[in-house]
C-alpha positions in Angstrom: 27.5 27.4 5.5 23.7 27.7 6.1 23.1 24.8 3.7 25.4 22.5 5.6 23.6 23.3 8.9 20.2 22.8 7.2 21.3 19.5 5.8 22.7 18.3 9.2 19.5 19.5 11.0 17.3 17.5 8.5 19.5 14.4 8.9 19.2 14.5 12.8 15.5 15.0 12.5 15.2 12.0 10.2 17.3 9.8 12.5 15.3 10.8 15.6 11.9 10.3 13.9 10.2 7.2 15.3 8.4 6.5 12.0 11.7 6.4 10.1 13.2 3.9 12.6 10.0 1.8 12.3 10.2 1.8 8.5 13.8 0.7 8.7 13.1 -2.1 11.1 10.0 -3.4 9.3 9.2 -2.8 5.7 6.2 -0.8 4.7 4.7 -0.7 1.3 3.4 2.6 -0.2 -0.3 2.8 -1.2 -2.9 5.2 -2.4 -6.6 5.3 -2.3 -8.4 7.5 -4.7 -12.0 8.4 -5.5 -12.6 7.9 -9.3 -16.4 8.7 -9.3 -18.2 5.4 -9.4 -15.2 3.5 -8.1 -12.4 3.7 -5.6 -9.0 2.9 -6.8 -6.5 1.3 -4.5 -2.8 1.1 -5.6 0.0 -0.5 -3.7 3.7 -0.9 -4.5 4.8 -4.5 -3.9 8.2 -5.0 -5.5 9.3 -8.6 -5.8 6.0 -10.1 -4.7 4.1 -12.7 -6.7 0.3 -12.7 -6.9 0.1 -16.0 -5.0 1.8 -14.3 -2.0 -0.8 -11.6 -1.7 -4.0 -11.7 0.4 -6.6 -9.0 -0.1 -9.7 -8.9 2.0 -12.6 -6.5 2.7 -14.5 -6.8 6.0 -16.8 -4.2 7.5 -15.6 -1.5 5.1 -12.0 -2.2 5.9 -9.5 -3.2 3.2 -6.7 -5.4 4.5 -3.7 -6.3 2.3 -1.1 -8.8 3.5 1.9 -9.9 1.4 5.1 -11.8 1.8 8.4 -11.9 -0.1 10.9 -14.7 0.1 14.5 -13.9 -0.8 17.0 -16.7 -0.7 20.7 -16.4 -0.7 23.3 -18.9 -1.9 24.9 -20.2 1.3 28.1 -21.2 -0.5 29.0 -17.6 -1.5 29.9 -14.6 0.6 27.4 -11.8 0.7 29.2 -8.4 0.8 26.0 -6.3 0.7 22.6 -7.7 1.8 19.8 -5.1 1.8 17.2 -7.3 0.2 15.4 -9.6 2.6 12.3 -11.7 3.2 9.4 -10.1 4.9 5.7 -10.5 5.8 3.7 -7.3 6.0 0.1 -6.3 6.5 -1.8 -3.0 6.4 -5.5 -2.2 6.8 -7.3 1.0 5.8 -10.9 2.1 6.3 -12.8 2.6 3.1 -14.7 6.0 3.0 -17.8 4.4 1.4 -19.4 1.0 1.0 -18.2 -1.0 -2.0 -19.5 -3.9 -4.0 -17.1 -6.6 -3.0 -18.3 -9.1 -5.6 -17.5 -6.7 -8.5 -14.0 -5.8 -7.2 -11.1 -6.3 -9.7 -7.4 -6.6 -8.7 -4.4 -6.8 -11.0 -0.7 -7.1 -10.3 1.7 -5.9 -13.0 5.4 -4.9 -12.6 5.1 -4.9 -8.8 2.1 -2.6 -8.7 -1.2 -3.9 -7.3 -4.2 -2.0 -8.7 -7.6 -2.7 -7.2 -10.8 -1.2 -8.6 -13.6 -1.1 -5.9 -17.0 -0.2 -7.4 -19.0 1.9 -5.0 -22.2 0.4 -3.7 -25.4 2.0 -5.2 -26.2 3.6 -1.9 -22.8 5.3 -1.9 -23.0 6.7 -5.4 -24.4 10.2 -6.0 -28.1 10.2 -7.0 -29.6 12.7 -9.3 -32.7 14.4 -8.0 -35.3 15.5 -10.5 -36.7 19.0 -10.0 -40.3 19.5 -11.0 -41.6 23.0 -11.7 
């Protein structure tokens, strides 16, 4: 009995959560930003998006990714279930360190966008020599 109440409580919390409703109304893509030593690595899930439909910009240490997906339906046939749709989305994140924009590398494979952002020399750890 306790499990049923817990599951119902969790369901009502999800349905009342503002972020859940926002995500249902407007698609959001998942992304990660990770420190890899000399580089930052940005990864975003963009299923069904072609490289020509992606715009990636860095301005004032802010990375902005915008993408669009066009899904067309055959007008002559009846659609019984239509969860896939067209959308335009954009997200921006502040980068924690300065990066070398000119050496940035981005690849798209199987719906995964992977961006390698080399840290600027001023952002990399510097070894300090100790003299005795």
